[in-house]
SENULUM-748843 format. One record per residue: x, y, z of N, C-alpha, C, O, CB in turn. Coordinates in steps of 0.2 Angstrom, whole numbers, plus 2048, in hexadecimal, padded with zeros to 3 digits. Atoms other than C-alpha are relative to their C-alpha. Last residue first. Glycine has a CB too. Example, Ala and Ser with C-alpha at 12.3 -4.5 7.8 and 13.67 -1.06 7.14 Angstrom:
2
7FC7FA7FF8447FB8247FC8058037FF80B8048028027F9 8047FA80083E7EA8278048068008098058037FB800806 
//
This chain:
445
8078007FD740B0F74C7FB8007FB7F57FF7FD7FF805805 8047FB803751B0C7437F97FF8037F67F98028007FF7F8 8007FA7FD75EB0474E7FB8057FD7FB80B7FF807803800 8018017F975AAF274A8008078037FC8088088067FC803 8078017FF758AF67377FF8008087FA80380A7FE7F97FD 8047F9801769AFE7377F97FF8017F68038048028027F9 7FE7FB7FB772AEF73F7FC8067FF7FA8098048078017FF 8038027F9768AE27348028058057FD8078098037F9802 8077FE80076DAEC7247FD7FE8067F88028097FD7FC7FA 8017F97FF77FAEB7297F98028007F78078038048037FA 7FF7FE7F977EAD972C7FF8078017FD8098068077FD802 8068027FC775AD571B8028038087FD80580B7FF7F9800 8067FC802783ADE7127FA7FF8047F78048067FE7FF7F8 7FF7F97FD791AD771C7FA8047FE7F88088028078027FD 8018007F978AAC57198018078037FD80A8078057FB803 8078017FF788AC87067FF8018087FA80480A7FD7FA7FD 8037F980179AACE7077F98008007F68058028038027F9 7FE7FC7FA7A0ABE70F7FD8077FF7FB80A804807800801 8048017FB796AB47028018048067FD8078098007F9802 7FF8067FC79FABC6F47FC7FF8067F9804808808800802 7FF7FF7F9799AC96E78017F98037FF7F48017F9802803 7F98027FE79DAC76D58018008078067FE80A8058057FD 7FF80780078BAC86D08067FD8028077F78027FE7FD7F9 7FD80380678AAD96D68017F98008017F5806807803800 7F980080077EADC6E58037FE7F98007FA7F68037FD806 7FE80380676CADF6E28078007FF8098037FA7FC8027F9 7F9802801763AE56F18017FC7FA7FD7F87F98037FD807 7FE804805753AEE6F58077FF7FF80B8048007FC8027F9 7F87FF80174DAF67058017FA7FB8007F47FC8047FF807 7FD80780373AAF87048078017FF8098067FB7FC7FE7FA 7FE8037FA732B0770F8037F97FE8037F48027FB7FF805 8057FF7FA730B127008037FD8068097FE8087F97FD7FE 8067FE80473CB0B6F37FA8008057F77FB8077FE7FA7FA 8078007FC74CB0A6FC7FB8027FB7FC8077F7800805806 8057FB80375DB056F47F98008047F87FB8087FE7FE7F9 80680480276CAFD6FD7FC8057FC7FD80B7FC7FD7FD806 8057FC80477EB046FE7FA7FB7FF7FB7F67FC8038027FA 804804805788AFD70D7FB8047FC7F78087FF7FD7FA803 7FB804805796B057177FC7FB7FC8007F77F98057FD804 7FD8067FD78DB0A7288047FC7FB8077F77FD7FA7FC803 7FB7FD7FB78AB1C7218037FA8048087FB8077FD805804 7FB7FD803781B1471280680280580C8018037FE8067FC 7FC805802777B0871D8068037FC80C8017FD7FC7FC7FB 7FC8027FA770B177278057FA7FD80B7FA7FF7FC7FD805 7FB7FB7FE76AB207178057FD80580B7FE8057FD806803 7FB7FF806761B1071180680580280B8038007FC8037FA 7FC80780175AB0C7228058017FA80B7FF7FB7FB7FA7FF 7FB7FF7FB754B1F7248057F980080B7FA8027FD800807 7FB7FC80274CB1E71380680180680C8018047FE8077FF 7FB802805743B0F7178058047FE80B8027FD7FC7FE7FA 7FC8057FD73CB167278057FD7FB80B7FC7FC7FC7FA803 7FB7FD7FB736B2671F8057FB80380B7FB8037FD804805 7F97FF80372EB1D71080580380580B8028037FF8057FB 7FE80680571CB1F7178078027FD8078087FA7FB7FF7FB 7FA7FE80471CB2D7258027FA7FC8077F77FD806802804 8017F980370CB2E72F8068027FB8068087F97FF805805 8077FE801709B1C7348008077FC7FB8077F87FD800806 8037FC7FA71BB177327FA8037FE7F88047F9805805802 8007F980171DB0A7247FE8038077FA80080A7FB8027FA 8067FD7FF721AF872880180780080680A8027FD7FE807 8017FE7F9731AF27207F98038017F68067FC805806802 8067FC800733AE77117FF8028077FE7FE80B7FA7FD7FD 8038007F9744AE070F7FB8058007FC80B800806801805 8037FB7FD748ADC6FD7FE7FF8077FC7F98087FA8037FC 8048017FA753AD16F37FE80680380080C8018047FC805 8047FA7FE75DACE6E37FB7FF8067F97F98077FC8037FA 7FD7FB7FC76AAC26DF7FD80680180080C8008088017FE 7FA7FF80275FAB46D980480480480580280A8008047F9 7FF80580574EAB66E18078027FD8098087FD7FB8017FA 7F980180374AABF6F17FF7FB7FA7FA7F77FA8057FD805 80080380773CAC66FB8067FF7FD80B8037FE7FB8047FC 7F980180373BACA70E7FF7FC7F97FC7F77F98057FD804 7FF80580672BAD07168078007FE80B8057FE7FB8027FA 806803802725ADA7258007FB7FA7FB7F77F97FA8057FF 7FF804806735AE072D7F97FC7FF7F87F88038067FB801 8037FD806730AED73A8017FD7FA7FF7FF7F4803807800 8067FB7FF73CAE77487FE8037F98028057F5802806804 7FE7FA7FE747AD87437FA8058007F58047FD8068037FB 8027FE7FA740AC77428028078038018088098027FA805 808800800741AC472F7FE8028077F88058087FE7FA7FE 8027F97FE754ACA72E7F88008027F68058048018057FB 7FD7FF7F975BAB872D7FD8078037FE808809807800800 8058027FC750AB671D8028018087FE80080C7FE7F97FF 8067FB80075CAC17147FB7FE8057F98028097FD8017F9 7FE7FA7FD76BAB67187FB8058017FA8088068068037FC 8008027F9761AA67148038068048008088098057FA801 8078017FD75CAAD7038007FF8087FD80280B7FC7FB7FD 8027F97FF76EAB36FF7F98008037F78048077FF8037F9 7FD7FD7FB774AA17027FE8078027FD8098078088017FF 8028037FA766A996F880480480680180580B8027F9800 8077FE7FF769AA56E97FE7FE8077FB80180B7FB7FD7FB 8007FD7FA77CAA46E87F98018037F8804809803807800 7FB8047FB77DA976DB8008038078007FF80B8078007FD 8038067FE76EA9F6D28047FC8058017F88097FE7FB7F9 8057FE7FB776AB06D27FC7F98027FA7F98087FB8057FD 7FD8007F9785AA86CA7FB8028057FB7FF80B806805800 8038057FC77CAA46BA8028008078007FC80B8017F97FD 807800802780AB36AF7FC7FB8047F67FB8047FF7FF7F9 8037FC7FC791AB56B87F88007FF7F48018038028077FF 8078047FF799AA66B07FC8048057F88018098027F9803 8018017F97AAAAF6B27F97FD8027F87FC808801807804 7FA8037FD7AFAAE6A08007FE8078037FA80A8068057FF 7FE80780279EAB06998067FD8048057F78068018007F8 8058057FD799ABF6A48017F97FE8007F48027F98037FD 7FF8017F87AAAC76A17FA7FB8027FC7F78067FF807803 7FA8047FF7A8AC568E8017FE8078037F88098078037FD 802807802797ACC68E8057FB8018047F58037FD8007F9 8048037FA79EADB6977FD7F97FF7FE7F58037FA805801 7FB8017FB7ABADE6897FC7FD8077FF7F880A804806802 7FC80680279EADD67C8057FD8058057F88078048017F9 8058067FF793AE96858047FA7FE8037F58027FA8017FC 8018017F97A1AF66877FC7FA8017FD7F58067FD806804 7F98027FE7A6AF56757FF7FE8078027F98098058047FF 800807802793AF76718077FD8028077F78048008007F8 8048047FB793B0767C8007F87FD8007F48027F98027FF 7FD8007F97A2B0E6737FC7FC8047FE7F7808802807803 7FA80480179BB0A6618037FF8078067F98098058027FC 7FA7FC7FF78AB116658067FC8008067F78047FF805806 7FA80480377DB0465F80680480180B8037FD7FF7FE7F9 80280880076EB106618067FD7FD8097FE7F77FA7FF7FB 7FA8047FD777B216657FE7F98008017F5804801802807 7F97FE80276DB2D65A8057FB8028097F97FE801807802 7FD7FB7FC75DB2365F8078017FD80A7FD7FA8017FE807 7F98017FE751B196558028068047FF80B8058047FF7F9 7FF7FF7F973FB1864E8087FE80080B7FB7FD7FC7FB804 7FE7F97FF737B1863D8018018077FD80480A7FA8047FD 8027FE7F9736B0563B8038078018098088028037FB805 8068047FE736AFD6297FE8028077F88018098037F9801 7FE8007F9740B0B6207FA7FC8047F47FE804801807804 8047FD7FB73BB0760E8037FF8078047F98097F97FD800 7FE7FA7FE748B036027FC8048057FE8098078018047FA 7F98017FC744AF16018038068028068068078057FC7FB 7FA7FE804732AF55FC8067FF80480680180A7FF8077FC 8017FA804724AED6078078017FC80B7FC7FC7FF806804 805801806727AE16158018067FC80480B7FE7F97FF803 7FC800805734ADF6237FC7FE7F97FD7F97F68067FA800 7FE7F980272AAE56318038007F98038057F5804803805 8077FD802721AD46348028077FD7FE80A7F97FB800805 801802807733ACC6347F98037FD7F98057F78007F97FF 7FC7FC804737AD56447FE7FF7F97FE8047F58077FE801 8027F97FF728ACE64D8048047FB8028097F8800803807 8067FF80472BABD6467FD8078017FA8097FC7FB7FB803 7FF7FF80873DABE64B7FA8017FD7F98057F88047FA7FE 801806803739AC165E8008017F87FE8067F57F97FD802 807801803740AD16648007FA7FC8057F77F97FF8067FB 80080680474EAD56707F97FF7FE7F47FF8018027FA805 80780380074FAE76758017FA7FC8037FA7F67FB8057FD 802805806760AED67A7FA7FD8017F87FB8068067FB800 8068057FF766AFB6857FF7FC7FA8027FE7F57FA804802 802804806776B066877FA7FB8027FA7F98088067FC7FD 80780180177DB136937FF7FC7F98017FE7F47FD8077FF 8027FB805790B106957F87FF7FF7F67F97FF8047FE7F9 7FA7FC802798B076A47FE8067FB80080B7FC8057FC7FE 8017F97FD788B006AD8058057FD80580B7FF800800807 7FE8007F978EAEE6AA7FF8078038038098088077FE801 7F97FE80078CAF16988038018078088048088008077FC 7FD80180677CAE76968078027FF80B7FF7FC7FC8037FA 7FB805800779AE76A88037FE7FA8087FB7F97FE7F9803 7FC8017FA76FAF76A78067FB80080B7FD7FE7FB7FD806 7FB7FA800765AF56978057FE8068077F88067FC807801 7FA8007FC758AE869280480680080380B7FB8047FA7FE 7FD7FA800746AE668A8068008058057FD80B7FC806802 7FD7FF7FA740AD56858048078008078087FB8057FA802 7FB7FB800733AD267780380180780080080C7FD8077FE 7FF7FE807728AC46728068058008098057FB7FA8027FD 8047FA802729ABC6848018017F88057FD7F5800806804 7FD7FC805731AAB6887FB8057FD7F68037FA8027FB7FA 8057FD80472CAA36998038057FA8088097FC7FB805804 803805805737A966A27FA8037FC7F58007FA7FD7FA803 8078027FE73AA9F6B27FC7FD7FB7F67FC7FB7FC806803 8008037F974DAA06B17F97FE8027F87F9805802806805 7FD80680074CAA369E8007FC8077FF7F68078078007FE 804804804740AB169F8027F97FF7FF7F47FF7FF8037F9 8058037FC74AAB86AD7FB7FC7FC7F97F77FF7FC806804 8067FC800758ABB6A17FB7FC8047FB7F68057FD8017F9 8007FA80376AAB56A17FA8058007FB80B8018027FF7F8 800802807766AA96AF8018077FC80080C7FE7FA7FC7FD 7FD806800768AAB6C28007FD7F98027F77F87FC7FB804 8048057FD75CAB96C68037F97FF7FF7F48017F98017FE 8027FE7FA768AC86C27FC7FA8047FD7FA80A7FC806800 7FE8047FB771ABF6B47FD8028077FF7FE80C807801801 7F98017FF771ACB6A68027FE80680680080A8038077FE 7FB80280575FAD16A68077FF8028098038077FF8047FA 7FF8087FF754AD26B68057FE7FB8087F87FB7FA7FD800 7FD8027FA756AE56B78027F98008077F78037FB802806 7FB7FB7FF752AEB6A58047FE80780A7FF8077FE807801 7FB8037FC748ADB6A380680580180C8038018037FA7FD 7FB7FB7FE738AE369E8057FD8048047FC80A7FD806803 7FD8007F972FAD46978058068008098067FC8037F9801 7FA7FD7FF723AD86888037FF8077FF80080C8008077FE 7FE8007F9715ACD68380780280080C8007FD8007F8803 7F98007FF70DAD16728028008077FF80480B8038067FC 7FE7FA7FD6FAACD6728087FF80180A7FA8037FD801807 7FC7FD8056F3AC066580380780380480B7FF7FC8027FA 8047FA8036E5ABB6718048047FB8028097F97FE804806 8078028016EBAA96767FC8067FC7F98057F77FC7FE806 8008048066FDAAE6767F97FE7FD7F87FF7F78047FA801 7FE7FC8066FAABC6828007FC7FA7FE7FF7F4806803802 8057FC8026F0AB068D8028057FB7FE8067F67FE805807 8068048036FCAA268D7FB8057FE7F88047F97FE7FB806 7FE80280770BAAE6907FA7FC7FD7F97FE7F78067FC801 8007FA804702AB769F8027FE7F97FF8007F4805805803 8077FF8026FFAA56A67FF8067FC7FB8077F77FC801807 803805805711AA16A57F98017FE7F78007F88017F8803 7FD7FE806716AB16AE7FE7FB7FA7FC7FD7F5808800800 8047FA80270AAAC6BC8038037F97FF8047F5802806805 804801806710A9A6BE7FD8067FD7F98067F87FA7FC803 7FE806804718A9D6CF7FA7FF7FB7F47FF7FD8007F9805 8028077FD714AAE6D58027FB7FB8027FB7F57F9800802 80580380371FABC6CD7FE7FA8048027F68058017FE7F8 7FF80680472AAC56D97FA7FE7FD7F47FE7FF8037FB804 806804800729AD76DF8007FA7FB8017FB7F57FA8057FF 7FE80880173BADD6E27F97FD8027F87F98068057FE805 7FE8037FA736AEF6E98017F88007FF7F58057FC801806 8068007FB72DAF96DD8027FD8067FE7FD80B7FA7FD7FD 8017F97FD73DAFC6D37FB8018057FB80580A8008057FB 7FA7FE7FC740AEA6D07FF80680480080680A8068007FC 8017F980072FAE26CA80680380580580280B7F9803803 8007FE7F9734AD16C680080780080480B7FD8077FD803 8018077FC72FACA6B58008018077FD7FD80B8067FB7FD 7FA8037FD72CADC6B17FF7F98027FB7F8806803805805 7FF8017F971CADE6A78087FF80180B7FD7FD7FC7FA803 7FA8007FE716AE46968018008087FD80380B8048077FE 8008007F9706ADF68D80880080280C7FD8007FD7F9804 7FB8037FC704AE367B7FF8008087FB80580A8078037FF 7FA8018046F9AE866D8057FC8048087F78018038077FE 7FB8007FC6E7AE76748077FE7FC8077F97F97FF7FB806 7FD7F97FE6D9AED66A8068008048088058067FA804803 7FF7FD8066D4ADC66180380780180580B7FC7FA8007FB 7FA8028026D5AD46728028037FA8088057F98017F87FF 8008048076C6ADD6778077FF7FE80B8037FE7FC8047FB 7FE7FC8066C6AEB6848007FD7FA8008007F4808802802 8027F97FF6BDAE46938018047FA7FD8077F7803803806 8078008006BEAD168F7FE8087FF7F98097FC7FD7FD805 8018028076D1AD368B7F88017FF7F68037FA8027F97FF 7FF7FA8046D2ADD69C7FF7FE7F87FD8037F5807802801 8057FC7FF6CAACE6A58018077FC7FC80A7F97FF802807 8068028036D5AC269D7FA8058017F78067FC7FE7F9802 7FF7FF8076E4ACC6A37FA7FE7FC7F88017F78067FD7FD 8027F98026DDACC6B48018027F97FD8067F6803805805 8078018046DFAB96B37FD8077FF7F98087FB7FC7FC805 7FF8008076F2ABC6B77F98007FC7F98037F78047FB7FE 8007F98026EDAC06C98018017F88008067F6805804804 8067FE8026E8AAE6CB8008077FE7FB8097FA7FB7FF805 8018018076FAAA96CC7FA8037FD7F98057F78017F97FE 8017FA8046FBAB26DD7FF7FF7F87FE8037F4805804801 8077FE801701AA66EA8008067FB80480A7FB7FC802806 805805802711A9C6EB7F98027FD7F67FF7F97FF7FB806 8058017FB71EAAA6EB7FB7FA7FD7FA7F97F77FC806801 8077FE80372DAA86E07FB7FE8057FB7F98077FF7FD7F9 80180180773DAA76EA7F98027FE7F68078018017F97FE 7FA80180473DAA56FD7FF7FF7F97FB7FA7F78057FB803 7FE80680472DAAB7048078007FD8098067FB7FA8007FA 7FA8047FE72DAB77138017F97FB8047F47FE8007FE807 7FA7FD7FD71CABE70F8057FB8028037F58047FD803807 7FA802803711AB570280680280480C8028028018027F9 8008078026FFAB47088087FE7FF8097F87FF7FC7FE7FA 8048057FC6FCAC47118027F97FF8027F58047F98027FF 7FC8017F970BACE7097FC7FB8047FF7F7808801806803 8058037FC704ACB6F78037FF8078057F98087FC7FA7FD 7FE8007F970DAD56EA7FB7FE8057F5801805803807802 8008077FD707ACF6D98038008078047FB80A8057FC7FC 7F98027FE702AE06D18007F98047FA7F7805804805805 7FF7FF7F96F1AE26C98077FD80180A7F97FE7FB7FC804 8028057FC6F1AE46B68028018078058068098057FA7FD 7FB8037FC6F1AF56AE7FD7FA8047F87F9806802805806 8038037FA6E9AFE6A08057FC80480B7FB8027FA7FB7FE 7FB8047FC6EFB0A6927FC7FD8067F880180A806804803 8018078026E4B116848057FB8048077F68018017FF7F9 8078027FF6EBB236858007F87FF8047F57FC7FB8037FB 8038048066FDB266887F97FE8017F87FC8068057FA7FE 7FB806802700B326967FD7FD7FA7F88007F78017FB805 8028068026F8B4369A8057FB7FE80B7FD7FC7FB8017FA 8068018046FDB466A77FF8057FB80180B7FC7F9801805 7FF80080770EB456AE7FA7FE7FC7FA7FA7F88067FC7FF 7FE7F980270DB4A6C18008007F88018067F6806802803 8057FC7FF704B396C58018087FE7FC80B7FD7FE800808 8067FF80570EB2D6BC7FC8068017FB80A7FD7FC7FA800 7FD7FF80671FB2A6C57FB8027FA7FD8047F58037F97FD 7FC7FA800718B2C6D68038027F98058087F8805800805 8047F980070AB206D280480680080380B7FC7FC800806 7FE7FD7FA715B116CD7FD8078007FF80B7FC808800801 8058007FB70CB076C08028028077FF80180C7FD7F9801 7FE8017F9715B096B07FB8008057F6803804806804802 8018077FF70CB0769F8037FE8078017F980A8047FC7FB 80780280170BB1A69E7FE7F98027F97F78057FE8017F9 8037FD7FA71CB1E6A67F87FE7FF7F57FC804800808800 7FF8047FA724B126997FC8038067FA7FF80B807801802 80280780171CB1A68A8017FC8077FC7F98098037FD7FB 8077FF7FF71FB2C6917FC7F97FF7F77F78027FD8057FB 8037FD806731B286937F88008017F67FC8068027FC7FA 8037FA7FF736B256A67FE8047F97FC8097F9805805803 7FC7FA80273AB136A87FC8068007F68078038037FF7F9 7FE80180772FB046A88048067FD8038087F77FA7FE7FB 7FC7FA80272BB026BA8037FE7F98067F97F8806801806 7FB80180571CAF76BF8048067FF80280C7FF7FD7FD7F9 7FA8007FD713AFA6CF8067FE7FB80C7FD7FD8007FA806 7FF7FC7FA703AF66C78077FF8038097F98037FA7FF805 8028047FA705AED6B68018058068068098068047FA801 7FA8017FB706AF26A47FD7FD8067F97F9806803807801 8028027F96F9AF06968077FF80480B7FB8027FC7FA800 7FA8037FC6FAAF96857FE7FF8077FB80280A806805800 8007FF7F96EBAFD6798077FC8038087F78017FA7FD803 7FC7FA7FE6EFB0066780080080780480480A7FD8067FD 7FC8017F96E9AF065F80480580280A8058008047F97FF 8047FE7FA6DDAF76528037FE80680180180C7F97FC7FF 7FF7F97FE6EBAF66457FB8028057FD8088087FF8047FA 8047FF7FA6EBAE36458008078028028088088027FB805 8077FE8016F0AE16337FC8008067F68008057FD7FB7FB 803806801701AD86367F88017FF7F47FC7FF8017FB806 7FD80480670BAE86347FC7FA7FE7FC7F87F98077FF802 8027FC8066FFAF26408027FC7FA7FF7FB7F5802807800 807801801701AE564E7FE8037F97F98007F67FC802806 801807802714AE664B7F97FE7FF7F77FB7FA8037FB805 7FE800807715AF964C7FE7F97FD7FC7F87F78078027FE 8057FC80470CAF965C8017FF7F97FC7FE7F57FF807802 8068037FF717AEC6647FA8037FC7F77FF7F87FE7FF807 7FF806805727AF465C7F97FC8017F77FA7FC8067FC803 8017FE807721B056648017FA7FB7FD7F97F68058057FE 8077FE80171FAFD6757FF8027F97F98007F67FE806805 804806800730AF56747F98017FF7F57FD7FB8017FC806 7FF803806738B0566F7FC7FA7FF7F97F87FA8087FE7FF 8047FC806730B0E67D8017FD7FA7FD7FD7F5802807800 8078027FF737B006897FC8047FB7F78017F87FD803807 802807802748B006827F97FF8017F67FC7FC8047FB804 800800808749B136837FE7F97FE7FB7F87F98078037FD 8067FC802745B136967FF8007F87F97FF7F6800807802 8068047FF751B056987FA8037FE7F58007FB8007FE808 8028017F975FB0F6917FA7FB8007F77F97FB7FE807803 7FB7FD7FC769B136817FE7FF80880280180C8018087FF 8027FA7FD760B0967480680380580B8008057F97FF804 7FC7FC7FA765AFB6697FD8078027FB80A7FD8078007FD 8007F8802759AF065F80380380680180280C7F88027FF 7FF7FB7FB75CADD65F8008077FE8038097F98077FE803 7FF7F9803755ACF6558018058067FD80580B7FA8027FB 7FA7FF804757ABD65B8018067FC8058067F88017FA7FC 8007F97FF749ABA6688078027FD80C8048017FF803807 8057FC804745AA96618018088017FF80B7FC7FA7FE802 80080280774EA9F66F7FA8047FC7F58057FF7FE7F97FF 805806801750AA967F7FF7FF7F88008037F47FA802803 8077FF7FE75FAB567E7FC7FA7FF7FE7F57FC7FD8057FB 8018017F9772AB167F7F88008027F67FE807803806803 7FE8077FE774AAD66C7FF7FF8087FE7F980A8087FF7FF 80680480276AABD6688027F88017FD7F48028008007F8 8067FF7FB776AC76737FB7FB7FD7F77F88027FD807800 7FE8037FA786AC166A7FA8008047F87FB808805804804 80080780177EAC56598027FC8077FF7F78088067FE7FB 807803801778AD665E8017F87FF7FC7F48027FD8037FA 8048007F9789ADA6657FA7FD7FF7F87F9803800807803 7FD8067FC792AD56557FD8008067FB7FA809807802801 801806803786AE064B8037FA8047FF7F58058028007F8 8078027FE787AEE6577FE7FA7FD7FA7F68007FB8057FF 8018037F979AAED6557F97FF8027F87FA805803806805 8018077FF79CAED6427FE7FE8077FA7F98088077FD800 7F98017FE798AFF63D8007F98037FA7F7805803805805 7FF8057FB788B056348087FF80280C8027FF7FE7F97FE 7F9801800780B126298017FA8067FC7F8809804806802 7FE80180776EB156248077FF80080A8007FA7FE8067FC 8067FE80576BB1C6368037FF7F98078047F77FD807802 803807802778B126407FA8027FC7F67FD7FB7FF7FC806 807801801784B216427FD7F97FE8017F67FB7FD8057FB 802801806796B206487F87FF7FF7F67FC8048037F97FD 80780180279EB266577FF7FF7F98038007F57FC807802 8047FE7FA7AFB266617F87FF7FE7F47FE803801807801 8067FC8037B8B1C6547FB8018067F87FD8097FD7FB7FB 8018038077C9B146577FB8047FD7FC8067F77FF7F9800 7FB7FD8047CDB1F6678007FE7F98018017F48077FD803 8017F98017BCB1C66E8068037FD8058097F97FF803807 8057FF8057BDB0966A8008087FF7FF80A7FA7FA7FD802 7FE8028077CEB066737FB8037FB7FD8067F68017F97FF 7FA7FC8027C9B106828027FF7F98038037F58057FF805 8037F98017B8B076848058057FD8048097F87FC803806 8048018067C0AF66827FD8077FE7FD8097F87FA7FB801 7FB8008067CDAFB68F7FC7FF7FA7FE8027F58047FA802 7FD7F98017BFB0169B8058007FB8068057F7803802807 8057FB8037B5AF16998038077FE8038097F97FA801804 8028028077C3AE569B7FC8047FD7FC8057F77FD7F9801 7FB7FE8057CAAEF6AA7FE7FE7F97FF8027F48077FE802 7FE8058047BAAEC6B48048027FA8028067F67FA7FC7FD 7F97FF8027BAAF96C18027FB7FC8087F97FC804800807 7FE7FA8037A9AF46C98088007FE80B7FB8007FF805806 7FC7FC7FC7A0AE46CB8038067FD8018077F78057FC803 7F98037FF79AAD86BE80480480480B8038048038007F9 8018077FE787ADC6C08077FD8018087F88057FC7FD7FB 7F980280078AAEF6C08017F98028037F7807804805805 7FD801806778AF36BB8077FD8008097FA7FB8008077FD 80280680376BAF26C98047FE7F98027FA7F57F98007FE 8087FF80176EB046CD7FE7FA7FC7FB7FB7F77FF8077FD 8017FA803780B026D37F98028007F78058058038017F9 7FD800807780AF06D58008077FD7FE8077F77FD7FA7FC 8057FE805775AF36E48027FF7F97FF8017F47FD806801 80580580077EAEC6F37FA8017FB7F57FE7FB7FD801807 8057FE80578EAF66EF7FB7FA8007FC7F57FE8028007F9 802806804798AF56FF7FA8017FB7F58037FE7FF7FA805 8078027FF79EB067047FE7FA7FB8007FA7F57FB8067FD 8028068047B0B0A7087F97FF8017F67FE8078057FA801 8038057FD7B3B1C70F7FE7FA7FB7FB7FC7F67F9802804 7FB8068007C0B277077FD7FA8048007F5805806802804 7FC8007FA7B7B3770A8047FA8028087FA8077FB801806 7FB7FA8017B1B396F88048018078098048077FD8067FF 8037F98007A9B286FA80580580080B8048007FB801805 7FD7FC7FB7B1B176F57FD8077FF7FD80A7FA8088007FF 7FF7F98027A6B0A6EC80480380680580180B7F9804800 8007FA7FB7A8AF86EF8008067FC8048077F78067FF804 8077FF7FD7A3AE86E68008058057FB8068097FD7F9803 8038067FD7B3AE76DB7F98018027F48037FE8047FD805 7FC8068027B9AF96D97FD7FA8037FC7F9809808801802 8038067FF7B1B0A6DA8047FA7FE8087FB7F97F97FF7FD 7FD8058047B5B1C6DC7FD7F98017F97F9806808800801 7FA7FD8047AFB2D6E28037FA7FC8067FC7F6805802805 7FB80680279EB2A6E98058037FC8048077F77FC7FA7FD 7FC7FF806794B386F28057FB7FF80A7FA803804807800 7FD806801786B366FE8048007FA8017FF7F47FC7FA801 7FE803806780B487028047F98018087F98058048047FB 7FC8057FD778B4E7128027FB7FA8007F57FA7FD7FC806 7FF7FE7F976EB5E70F8057FB8038087FC8087FA800804 7FB7FB800770B5B6FC8018038088078068097FE8067FC 7FA802801766B4B6FE80680580180B8038048017FD7F9 7FE8047FB757B527078087FD7FF80C7FD8037FC7FA800 7FF7FC7FB756B616FB8037FB8068077FD80A7FA804803 7FA7FC801758B566EC8028048068078048087FF8057FA 8037FB7FC74BB486F180680580080A8058057FE7FE807 7FD7FE7F9752B3E6E37FC8058037FA80A8008088027FF 8038047FB74BB356D38038018078057FC80B8017F87FE 806804802757B3F6C87FE7FB8068027F980A8027FB7FA 7FE8087FF763B4C6D07F97FC7FE7F47FE8008027FE806 8078027FE761B5F6CA8007F88008007F57FA7FA8037FC 802806802774B636CA7F97FE8037F87FD8098057FA802 801801807777B756CC7FD7FA7FD7F97FA7F98068027FC 8067FD802775B766DF7FE7FF7F97F97FD7F7800807802 805806801782B696E57FA8037FC7F67FF7FA7FE7FD806 8077FC801791B756E57FB7FB7FD7FC7F87F88018057FB 8038018067A0B6A6EC7F98047FF7F58048047FE7F97FF 7FD7FB8057ACB706F97FC7FF7F97FE8037F58077FE7FF 8017F97FD7A2B687088038057FB80180B7FB804801806 8077FD8017A0B586FE7FF8078027FB80B7FF7FC7FB805 8048027FB7B3B556FB7F98038007F88097FD803802807 8017FB7FA7B8B596EA7FC7FD8057F77FA8047FD8067FD 8077FD7FF7BDB496E080080580580380580A7FB7FB801 8007FE7F97D0B466DC7F98048027F980A801806805802 7FC8057FB7D2B3C6CD8008028078017FE80B8078017FD 8038078007C4B446C38047FC8058017F78088007FE7F9 7FC8068047CBB556C87FC7FA8017F97F8806807800803 7FF8067FD7BEB636CD8047FB7FC8027FA7F67F97FC803 8048058037BFB746C58027F98048087F88068027FF7F9 
//
């Protein structure tokens, strides 16, 4: 049996039984990348090599790795009470956490429903939107609208409103009555823009066209990521989110922001909605809520939506939805400790302080071979590479793999290299990350 303290080297580890998620399993297992420990902004692999974490794990370890405040809080809580139900029962921690979160959220989004992941948060938000419309006498509003290139997790609701083809095409049928807005990626007009792109606000008008097509009385909700992360850091054009808010408000449509990636400081404010001045009706979160330490998600809901459910007999269950682990005590303890770190170290706004330095570092790559665009906001960025004519995604994968063996972890989404380093990163480490990426891009044909 493998010791947790002394991981088995790759050559001694059986890789076959684990069917890995979102992974080309045969490709990976032929040349595995195995991590053994983590501290600060670095991983160490099973061979003892140090790897700079340029992705905050998977967009989630915003406060860096090995935070004793979190592990000690988890240890104390799991010894005191490992589990308690929140179906018709309760314990103090999720109530305390919900209060803390409501103080952090945009004004008015002061009701919190706990989940275990971003996927669950999205499906919860969609159900809340549908239930809300029914509760206010708008039961014909059943249609949901997502966006091309959107990623909203892997539940059937999230896959249905999502807009990434590979996540959808094998899983038919999906939810009926779903439509999609066009994406906002515009390489011709917006390539190499620092921050939010100038062109593209008119793409929000596609929502008015969908309202005309389907009828506002049939549309329950629109869900978008303020910034499409998994598709390769696709940013909203200036004014685009504001226009979506205007249209949805005009037609009584619930606006949902999926902030599973952008939440908890990634773009320079607690939430992207605050950074970009647009307040939706519902926000979905996960990832950075516990700094990636324990699975947990949270859905922020406007009070007027919550209150619409609080009708009828007092003993009636208002919302027939939930998860065994909603508000799990150990996860809540991890989240509370994480929020303390964010507050004490002012991490939720640090990305804004480093944004210009990060942008300049990334833009230094613009003249490298095969680089066709660079996008950034806060402490997130992408380098878009030209695809090989007969092998889309191959160049991106080679750069991703090459960076790992050179000591830096990045992500690839097709031929897009995405980065989101921990909010604790220093400028020298940003330089190292960009320099490593430059070295690998130069040698990748």
